[in-house]
Backbone as JSON, one array per atom type, in Angstrom:
{
  "sequence": "MKLVPVAPSKLAKVLGHVGYFPVRKKGSHVIFEHAETGRITVVPFHSTKKVGVGLLSLILREIGLSRENYFELLKKS",
  "N": [[14.39, -3.17, -0.13], [13.0, -4.74, 2.71], [9.96, -3.99, 4.44], [9.56, -3.53, 7.9], [8.0, -3.87, 11.17], [7.57, -0.76, 12.95], [8.41, 1.61, 15.47], [5.95, 3.9, 16.69], [6.85, 6.48, 17.3], [9.18, 6.81, 15.78], [8.09, 6.7, 13.22], [6.59, 8.98, 13.29], [8.61, 10.91, 13.31], [9.62, 10.53, 10.74], [7.42, 11.3, 9.25], [7.4, 13.99, 9.98], [9.7, 14.88, 8.68], [8.84, 14.94, 6.03], [7.0, 16.93, 5.96], [4.67, 16.68, 7.48], [2.64, 17.33, 10.37], [1.59, 16.93, 13.77], [-1.87, 17.35, 14.4], [-4.04, 16.85, 15.98], [-5.23, 14.71, 18.67], [-6.81, 11.68, 19.26], [-7.89, 9.6, 21.57], [-5.7, 6.97, 21.5], [-4.65, 7.58, 19.05], [-2.91, 9.57, 16.76], [-3.44, 12.33, 14.7], [-2.08, 13.39, 11.75], [-1.25, 16.14, 9.64], [-0.47, 17.44, 6.42], [1.53, 20.24, 5.83], [1.39, 21.82, 3.52], [-0.31, 20.59, 1.53], [-2.52, 19.69, 2.96], [-3.21, 17.08, 3.29], [-4.15, 14.17, 5.16], [-3.2, 11.8, 7.64], [-3.34, 8.98, 9.85], [-1.84, 7.84, 12.83], [-1.42, 5.16, 15.0], [-0.68, 5.3, 18.42], [0.13, 3.22, 20.5], [1.21, 2.09, 23.64], [2.8, -0.26, 23.92], [2.98, -1.37, 21.43], [4.08, -1.73, 18.01], [3.9, -0.11, 14.82], [2.43, -2.02, 12.44], [3.43, -3.92, 9.46], [1.53, -3.92, 7.38], [-0.18, -1.7, 7.94], [1.76, 0.29, 7.95], [2.62, 0.22, 5.27], [0.26, 1.07, 4.05], [0.09, 3.7, 5.12], [2.38, 4.84, 4.0], [1.65, 4.76, 1.31], [-0.57, 6.46, 1.37], [0.6, 8.93, 1.95], [2.24, 9.26, -0.18], [4.9, 8.4, -0.31], [7.87, 6.79, -1.28], [9.26, 3.5, -0.77], [12.04, 3.51, -0.75], [12.69, 6.21, -0.21], [11.53, 6.34, 2.28], [13.15, 4.58, 3.83], [15.57, 6.0, 3.73], [14.89, 8.36, 5.12], [14.24, 7.23, 7.56], [16.65, 6.37, 8.5], [17.86, 8.81, 9.01], [16.36, 9.75, 11.16]],
  "CA": [[14.5, -3.53, 1.26], [11.7, -5.22, 3.27], [9.4, -3.25, 5.51], [9.44, -4.22, 9.23], [7.28, -3.03, 12.12], [8.36, 0.37, 13.4], [7.82, 2.33, 16.61], [5.18, 5.1, 16.22], [7.63, 7.71, 17.42], [10.05, 6.87, 14.61], [7.24, 7.0, 12.11], [6.24, 10.41, 13.46], [9.78, 11.66, 12.88], [9.67, 10.42, 9.25], [6.34, 12.17, 8.76], [7.85, 15.38, 10.16], [10.67, 15.17, 7.62], [8.18, 15.15, 4.74], [6.09, 18.04, 6.07], [3.45, 16.39, 8.26], [2.72, 17.71, 11.76], [0.38, 16.46, 14.5], [-2.9, 18.38, 14.52], [-4.88, 16.52, 17.14], [-5.12, 13.37, 19.16], [-8.07, 11.12, 19.67], [-7.51, 8.34, 22.23], [-4.29, 6.64, 21.29], [-4.32, 7.84, 17.67], [-2.51, 10.96, 16.46], [-3.76, 12.7, 13.32], [-1.04, 14.24, 11.15], [-1.7, 16.84, 8.46], [0.62, 18.02, 5.68], [1.52, 21.71, 5.92], [1.04, 22.51, 2.23], [-1.4, 19.97, 0.82], [-3.66, 19.43, 3.83], [-3.47, 15.64, 3.38], [-4.2, 13.71, 6.56], [-2.97, 10.37, 7.93], [-3.53, 8.66, 11.26], [-0.86, 6.91, 13.34], [-1.76, 4.7, 16.33], [0.39, 5.38, 19.41], [-0.12, 2.31, 21.62], [2.48, 2.1, 24.4], [3.63, -1.45, 23.78], [2.91, -1.92, 20.09], [4.69, -1.04, 16.89], [3.05, -0.04, 13.65], [2.7, -3.21, 11.63], [3.86, -3.76, 8.07], [0.36, -3.6, 6.55], [-0.58, -0.29, 8.18], [2.92, 1.12, 7.51], [2.54, 0.26, 3.82], [-0.89, 1.9, 3.75], [0.45, 5.11, 5.45], [3.33, 5.3, 2.98], [0.87, 4.98, 0.09], [-1.4, 7.64, 1.59], [1.39, 10.18, 1.92], [2.97, 9.28, -1.44], [6.36, 8.26, -0.04], [8.34, 5.51, -1.77], [9.99, 2.76, 0.27], [13.47, 3.95, -0.76], [12.77, 7.47, 0.52], [11.19, 6.04, 3.67], [14.31, 4.04, 4.5], [16.53, 7.05, 3.87], [14.43, 9.24, 6.19], [14.27, 6.44, 8.81], [18.06, 6.35, 8.93], [18.13, 10.15, 9.52], [15.69, 10.01, 12.44]],
  "C": [[13.08, -3.83, 1.8], [11.26, -4.33, 4.42], [9.3, -4.12, 6.77], [8.65, -3.3, 10.15], [8.15, -1.94, 12.69], [7.65, 1.05, 14.56], [7.09, 3.58, 16.1], [5.98, 6.37, 16.31], [8.59, 7.9, 16.26], [9.29, 7.23, 13.35], [6.84, 8.46, 12.12], [7.4, 11.29, 13.0], [9.87, 11.69, 11.35], [8.61, 11.32, 8.69], [6.72, 13.63, 8.87], [8.82, 15.79, 9.1], [10.03, 15.51, 6.29], [7.08, 16.22, 4.84], [4.79, 17.81, 6.8], [3.68, 16.84, 9.73], [1.44, 17.23, 12.47], [-0.6, 17.59, 14.71], [-3.74, 18.1, 15.77], [-4.68, 15.05, 17.51], [-6.48, 12.9, 19.59], [-7.78, 9.71, 20.26], [-6.05, 8.11, 22.06], [-3.85, 6.85, 19.84], [-4.01, 9.33, 17.46], [-2.79, 11.22, 14.98], [-2.72, 13.71, 12.87], [-1.59, 14.85, 9.88], [-0.46, 17.44, 7.79], [0.47, 19.51, 5.64], [1.03, 22.37, 4.67], [-0.21, 21.91, 1.57], [-2.65, 19.74, 1.66], [-4.02, 17.94, 3.91], [-3.36, 15.17, 4.83], [-3.88, 12.21, 6.59], [-3.0, 10.18, 9.45], [-2.51, 7.63, 11.68], [-1.3, 6.5, 14.75], [-0.53, 4.75, 17.25], [0.03, 4.54, 20.64], [1.22, 2.08, 22.33], [3.37, 0.88, 24.13], [3.65, -2.01, 22.36], [3.62, -1.07, 19.07], [3.65, -0.99, 15.77], [3.41, -1.18, 12.74], [2.99, -2.91, 10.16], [2.67, -3.37, 7.17], [-0.06, -2.16, 6.69], [0.54, 0.67, 7.73], [2.88, 1.3, 5.99], [1.4, 1.17, 3.4], [-0.58, 3.4, 3.99], [1.4, 5.66, 4.38], [2.65, 5.58, 1.66], [0.07, 6.25, 0.2], [-0.59, 8.94, 1.45], [2.26, 10.26, 0.66], [4.46, 9.21, -1.28], [6.78, 6.86, -0.48], [9.1, 4.8, -0.61], [11.45, 3.2, 0.38], [13.59, 5.22, 0.05], [12.45, 7.24, 1.97], [12.42, 5.52, 4.4], [15.41, 5.08, 4.7], [16.16, 7.96, 5.03], [14.46, 8.52, 7.54], [15.67, 6.43, 9.37], [18.42, 7.72, 9.57], [17.52, 10.4, 10.88], [16.09, 9.09, 13.57]]
}
């Protein structure tokens, strides 16, 4: 399945499903940290913009989540 831009709030829910939680906010960017591994990823929360395909792909790679698992979790949230 092809990646499409997604709202930051939906991406945050997906991150929550895999163990990430927001630790802090700097400007319009929220920093998420994994509860067990301590891995960190940053998600931009701009009011009118979605997270683009390139950044979404990078975030999925950073957190080690396959596209198939991402789409399953996206349907749940």
